[in-house]
C-alpha positions as CSV (number, residue, x, y, z in Angstrom):
1,M,35.3,-180.0,-99.0
2,A,38.7,-178.9,-99.0
3,A,39.6,-181.5,-101.6
4,G,36.9,-181.3,-103.7
5,I,37.2,-177.7,-104.1
6,A,41.1,-177.5,-103.9
7,T,40.9,-180.2,-107.3
8,H,37.8,-179.3,-109.0
9,P,39.0,-179.3,-112.8
10,S,38.0,-175.3,-113.3
11,V,41.1,-174.7,-110.5
12,A,44.2,-174.9,-112.5
13,P,47.4,-175.7,-111.0
14,E,49.4,-173.1,-112.1
15,G,49.3,-168.9,-111.6
16,V,48.7,-168.6,-107.9
17,G,51.7,-168.7,-105.7
18,G,51.5,-171.3,-102.7
19,V,49.3,-173.4,-103.9
20,A,51.7,-176.9,-103.6
21,S,52.0,-176.4,-99.7
22,V,47.9,-176.0,-99.4
23,L,47.4,-179.2,-100.9
24,E,50.1,-180.6,-98.9
25,R,48.8,-180.3,-95.9
26,I,45.2,-181.2,-97.3
27,L,46.6,-184.7,-98.3
28,A,47.7,-185.0,-95.0
29,E,44.5,-185.2,-93.7
30,S,43.2,-187.0,-96.4
31,R,43.0,-191.2,-96.5
32,E,46.0,-192.7,-98.0
33,G,46.4,-194.2,-101.3
34,S,42.4,-193.2,-102.1
35,P,41.5,-191.4,-105.0
36,V,41.1,-187.9,-103.4
37,A,44.8,-188.4,-102.4
38,G,45.0,-189.3,-106.2
39,A,43.5,-186.2,-107.3
40,L,45.3,-184.2,-104.8
41,L,48.4,-185.2,-105.6
42,A,47.7,-185.2,-109.8
43,H,47.5,-181.3,-108.4
44,A,50.2,-181.1,-106.3
45,A,52.8,-182.9,-108.5
46,A,52.0,-180.0,-111.4
47,A,51.7,-176.8,-108.2
48,V,55.0,-177.9,-107.2
49,Y,56.6,-177.8,-111.1
50,F,55.1,-174.6,-111.4
51,E,56.4,-173.2,-108.4
52,T,60.0,-174.5,-108.1
53,G,60.6,-176.1,-111.3
54,D,61.6,-179.4,-109.4
55,Y,61.0,-181.7,-112.5
56,S,61.4,-185.1,-110.3
57,R,59.5,-184.3,-107.4
58,A,56.7,-183.6,-109.7
59,Q,57.0,-187.0,-111.6
60,E,57.2,-188.8,-108.3
61,K,53.9,-187.4,-107.0
62,F,52.7,-187.6,-110.9
63,A,53.4,-191.0,-110.8
64,R,51.8,-191.9,-107.3
65,A,48.2,-190.7,-108.9
66,R,48.7,-193.0,-111.4
67,S,49.2,-195.9,-109.3
68,I,46.0,-194.8,-107.4
69,A,44.1,-194.4,-110.4
70,T,45.4,-198.0,-111.5
71,A,44.5,-199.6,-108.7
72,H,41.1,-198.1,-108.2
73,Q,40.3,-198.3,-112.3
74,D,39.4,-194.6,-112.2
75,V,39.5,-193.3,-115.6
76,V,39.0,-189.2,-114.4
77,L,41.7,-189.6,-112.0
78,E,44.1,-190.9,-114.7
79,L,42.6,-188.4,-117.2
80,R,43.4,-185.3,-114.4
81,A,47.1,-186.6,-113.6
82,L,48.1,-187.0,-117.6
83,A,46.3,-183.4,-118.5
84,Y,48.9,-181.8,-115.9
85,A,51.6,-184.1,-116.9
86,S,51.4,-182.7,-120.2
87,S,51.2,-179.5,-118.9
88,V,54.3,-179.7,-117.2
89,D,56.1,-181.5,-119.7
90,H,54.9,-178.6,-122.4
91,F,56.7,-175.3,-119.7
92,A,59.8,-178.6,-119.3
93,L,60.0,-178.6,-123.0
94,R,59.7,-182.0,-123.6
95,W,57.5,-181.6,-126.3
96,S,57.4,-185.8,-127.6
97,E,56.3,-186.5,-123.4
98,A,54.0,-184.0,-123.4
99,L,52.6,-185.3,-126.6
100,V,52.0,-188.7,-125.9
101,K,50.6,-188.2,-122.5
102,S,47.9,-185.4,-124.0
103,R,47.3,-187.9,-126.8
104,R,47.0,-190.5,-123.8
105,A,44.7,-187.9,-122.5
106,L,42.2,-187.2,-124.9
107,Q,41.8,-191.1,-125.6
108,I,41.0,-191.5,-121.9
109,A,38.6,-188.3,-122.5
110,R,36.1,-189.7,-124.4
111,Q,34.9,-192.6,-121.8
112,V,34.5,-189.5,-119.2
113,D,32.5,-186.2,-119.0
114,D,35.8,-184.0,-117.3
115,P,35.4,-181.2,-120.3
116,H,38.1,-179.0,-118.4
117,S,40.7,-181.8,-117.7
118,E,39.8,-182.6,-122.0
119,T,40.7,-179.0,-123.4
120,Y,43.0,-178.4,-120.3
121,A,45.1,-181.7,-122.5
122,R,44.2,-181.0,-125.7
123,Y,45.5,-177.3,-125.5
124,R,49.2,-179.0,-125.0
125,A,48.6,-181.3,-128.6
126,A,47.9,-178.3,-130.5
127,F,50.7,-176.4,-128.8
128,V,53.3,-179.0,-129.6
129,L,51.8,-180.0,-133.0
130,T,52.6,-176.5,-133.7
131,H,55.5,-175.9,-132.4
132,V,56.8,-179.3,-134.7
133,G,55.9,-178.0,-137.4
134,A,52.6,-180.7,-138.1
135,A,50.2,-178.0,-138.7
136,E,47.6,-180.3,-140.2
137,Q,47.3,-181.7,-137.0
138,A,47.8,-179.0,-134.9
139,H,44.2,-177.1,-136.7
140,I,42.3,-180.0,-135.8
141,E,43.4,-180.1,-132.2
142,A,43.3,-175.9,-132.2
143,E,39.9,-175.7,-132.8
144,A,38.6,-178.6,-130.9
145,N,40.4,-177.1,-128.0
146,L,38.5,-173.1,-128.7
147,A,35.6,-174.7,-129.5
148,T,35.3,-176.7,-126.0
149,A,36.7,-173.2,-124.3
150,E,33.8,-171.3,-125.4
151,E,31.6,-173.8,-124.4
152,L,32.3,-173.9,-121.0
153,R,33.1,-170.6,-120.7
154,D,36.3,-170.6,-118.7
155,R,38.6,-168.1,-119.7
156,G,42.3,-169.2,-118.6
157,L,41.4,-171.9,-121.4
158,L,39.8,-169.6,-123.2
159,A,42.7,-167.5,-123.4
160,D,45.4,-170.8,-124.1
161,A,43.1,-171.5,-126.9
162,L,43.3,-168.3,-128.8
163,F,46.7,-168.0,-128.1
164,V,47.3,-171.5,-129.9
165,N,45.1,-170.5,-132.5
166,A,47.1,-167.2,-133.2
167,T,49.9,-168.8,-133.7
168,L,49.3,-170.8,-136.2
169,A,47.7,-168.8,-137.8
170,H,51.2,-167.3,-137.9
171,C,52.9,-170.1,-138.4
172,E,50.5,-171.1,-141.5
173,G,51.1,-167.5,-142.8
174,K,48.1,-165.3,-142.1
175,G,50.3,-162.5,-141.4
176,L,52.8,-163.6,-143.1
177,M,55.8,-160.7,-143.8
178,H,58.3,-161.3,-146.6
179,G,61.3,-157.9,-145.9
180,R,58.1,-155.0,-147.0
181,T,56.3,-156.9,-148.7
182,A,53.2,-158.4,-147.3
183,I,52.3,-161.8,-148.6
184,A,49.0,-162.4,-147.3
185,D,47.2,-160.1,-145.0
186,W,46.8,-160.4,-140.9
187,S,43.3,-159.7,-140.1
188,C,42.8,-163.4,-139.1
189,H,45.8,-163.4,-136.6
190,R,44.8,-160.2,-136.0
191,S,41.2,-161.0,-134.8
192,I,42.3,-164.0,-133.2
193,S,44.7,-161.9,-131.1
194,R,42.5,-159.6,-130.4
195,S,40.2,-161.5,-128.5
196,F,43.0,-163.8,-126.8
197,M,43.9,-159.9,-124.8
198,T,40.5,-159.8,-123.9
199,A,40.0,-163.3,-122.6
200,C,43.1,-162.7,-120.4
201,S,42.3,-159.1,-119.2
202,S,39.7,-160.5,-117.4
203,S,41.4,-164.2,-116.7
204,T,42.5,-165.5,-113.5
205,K,45.3,-167.3,-114.4
206,R,49.0,-166.5,-115.7
207,A,48.3,-165.1,-119.5
208,T,50.6,-166.8,-121.9
209,T,53.1,-164.4,-123.8
210,P,51.2,-163.2,-127.4
211,P,52.1,-164.7,-130.6
212,L,55.7,-163.6,-131.7
213,P,57.6,-163.9,-135.2
214,G,59.9,-166.3,-135.8
215,I,58.6,-168.9,-133.1
216,C,57.6,-171.3,-135.7
217,S,59.2,-174.4,-137.2
218,G,58.3,-176.8,-139.8
């Protein structure tokens, strides 16, 4: 039961200290090489990175989790491992790796019913595409990300989805200023940002910094 609760896809690995050590203790009591152990490893890998910044240690755990997924042909485990790994790459500013892993996760998501992991990965894809200037592709992912987050009513995922939509609105010039002249109104950006702050106020996840000017490329 402890493993099931600790690795449920609605429980994000970031935002709370001490998660990695709890997962390690549960892992020690799980059957080595089992899908349960794989799920614990995937979750622990992300937690280790967010708590310590140790990218290499996180990747070693991700590799073990994906090896177990392959051995058991467990696509749900592979999806979750890729989703968490894309998040680590996102925070490590490894854009290419984050995009590759999130896209692979989204391919797998078509085969299984795990909307939390799918949305977790889709946010990374939308975020990276926004920041490398691929606005058209980012729009597709960001809108799908927001729609699923709203359906799930998960405030953490919703805050992420609103954040990337607000950032994209800013990058597209919906609220862009040139000197003292407004060349587009701020209504779209402001509306999404307000929703973002509302979601953050009730979320147990770490709030993402609201969009700021000058962060876009392309």
